[in-house]
C-alpha positions as CSV (number, residue, x, y, z in Angstrom):
1,X,-59.8,-87.0,-8.3
2,X,-56.8,-87.9,-10.5
3,X,-53.9,-85.5,-10.7
4,X,-52.3,-84.2,-13.9
5,X,-49.3,-86.2,-15.0
6,X,-45.9,-84.7,-14.2
7,X,-44.0,-83.1,-17.1
8,X,-40.3,-82.4,-17.7
9,X,-38.8,-79.3,-16.2
10,X,-38.6,-76.5,-18.8
11,X,-35.0,-75.6,-17.9
12,X,-32.7,-76.6,-20.8
13,X,-31.2,-80.0,-20.2
14,X,-33.0,-80.8,-16.9
15,X,-34.6,-84.3,-17.0
16,X,-36.6,-84.0,-13.7
17,X,-40.4,-84.3,-13.7
18,X,-42.4,-81.6,-12.0
19,X,-46.0,-80.4,-11.5
20,X,-45.2,-76.8,-12.5
21,X,-43.0,-75.3,-15.2
22,X,-39.7,-75.8,-13.4
23,X,-38.4,-78.2,-10.8
24,X,-37.8,-76.7,-7.4
25,X,-34.1,-76.1,-8.0
26,X,-34.6,-74.3,-11.3
27,X,-37.7,-72.4,-10.1
28,X,-35.5,-70.8,-7.4
29,X,-32.8,-70.0,-10.0
30,X,-35.2,-68.4,-12.5
31,X,-36.9,-66.4,-9.7
32,X,-33.6,-65.1,-8.5
33,X,-32.5,-64.2,-12.1
34,X,-35.8,-62.4,-12.7
35,X,-35.6,-60.4,-9.5
36,X,-32.0,-59.5,-10.1
37,X,-32.2,-58.4,-13.8
38,X,-35.8,-57.4,-14.3
39,X,-36.8,-55.8,-11.0
40,X,-34.8,-53.5,-8.7
41,X,-35.8,-53.2,-5.1
42,X,-37.0,-49.6,-5.4
43,X,-39.4,-50.7,-8.2
44,X,-40.8,-53.5,-6.2
45,X,-41.4,-51.2,-3.2
46,X,-43.2,-48.6,-5.3
47,X,-45.3,-50.9,-7.4
48,X,-46.5,-53.5,-5.0
49,X,-49.9,-54.6,-3.8
50,X,-50.8,-51.1,-2.6
51,X,-50.2,-49.7,-6.1
52,X,-52.4,-52.4,-7.6
53,X,-55.3,-51.4,-5.3
54,X,-54.8,-47.6,-6.2
55,X,-54.6,-48.4,-9.9
56,X,-57.7,-50.6,-9.9
57,X,-59.7,-48.0,-8.0
58,X,-58.6,-45.2,-10.3
59,X,-59.3,-47.3,-13.5
60,X,-62.8,-48.1,-12.1
61,X,-63.5,-44.4,-11.6
62,X,-61.9,-43.3,-14.9
63,X,-62.6,-46.1,-17.4
64,X,-61.7,-44.1,-20.6
65,X,-58.3,-42.9,-21.8
66,X,-58.1,-39.3,-20.8
67,X,-55.9,-38.3,-23.8
68,X,-58.2,-39.9,-26.3
69,X,-61.2,-38.4,-24.6
70,X,-59.8,-34.9,-25.3
71,X,-60.0,-35.8,-29.0
72,X,-63.6,-37.2,-28.7
73,X,-62.4,-40.8,-28.9
74,X,-63.8,-43.3,-26.5
75,X,-60.9,-45.7,-25.9
76,X,-60.9,-48.0,-22.8
77,X,-58.1,-47.2,-20.3
78,X,-55.7,-50.0,-19.7
79,X,-53.0,-48.2,-17.6
80,X,-52.6,-45.5,-15.0
81,X,-49.9,-42.9,-15.6
82,X,-48.1,-40.7,-13.0
83,X,-48.1,-37.2,-14.3
84,X,-45.1,-36.4,-12.1
85,X,-43.1,-39.7,-11.8
86,X,-42.6,-41.2,-8.4
87,X,-38.9,-41.0,-9.0
88,X,-39.1,-37.2,-9.4
89,X,-41.2,-36.7,-6.3
90,X,-44.7,-37.5,-7.6
91,X,-47.3,-39.2,-5.4
92,X,-50.1,-41.6,-5.9
93,X,-52.8,-38.9,-5.3
94,X,-55.6,-38.8,-7.8
95,X,-54.5,-35.3,-9.0
96,X,-51.2,-36.9,-10.2
97,X,-52.7,-39.8,-12.0
98,X,-54.2,-40.2,-15.5
99,X,-55.9,-43.3,-17.0
100,X,-54.6,-44.0,-20.5
101,X,-54.7,-46.6,-23.2
102,X,-51.5,-48.4,-24.0
103,X,-50.7,-46.3,-27.1
104,X,-51.1,-43.0,-25.3
105,X,-49.1,-44.2,-22.3
106,X,-46.3,-45.4,-24.5
107,X,-46.3,-42.1,-26.4
108,X,-46.3,-39.9,-23.2
109,X,-43.5,-42.0,-21.6
110,X,-41.4,-41.9,-24.8
111,X,-41.8,-38.1,-25.1
112,X,-40.8,-37.5,-21.5
113,X,-37.9,-39.8,-21.8
114,X,-38.6,-41.6,-18.5
115,X,-38.1,-45.1,-19.8
116,X,-36.2,-44.9,-23.1
117,X,-33.7,-42.2,-22.3
């Protein structure tokens, strides 16, 4: 079966051809920059593969946004929220989790000041 033609590396000014988005050299560089500026080690430890399994299980059991449901709205849940954040001693136990739509999750997070100061 024929392969896709190679394309230029997406890194500005790089003329190399590659099968992916970046050539090997620039892929390592962009991964390193992403991990350095976007992800701190604590965040990676807390929200790894185990969290994804917990989140998927919880969303499956609670498919509707719990905040909207209190107001008799039936909005699909897209995110799982820690009532007490992990950074403040919360756990991944079901009694510390809430399934929320994106709007409710953003509003709760903004009110508590966890992300936006």
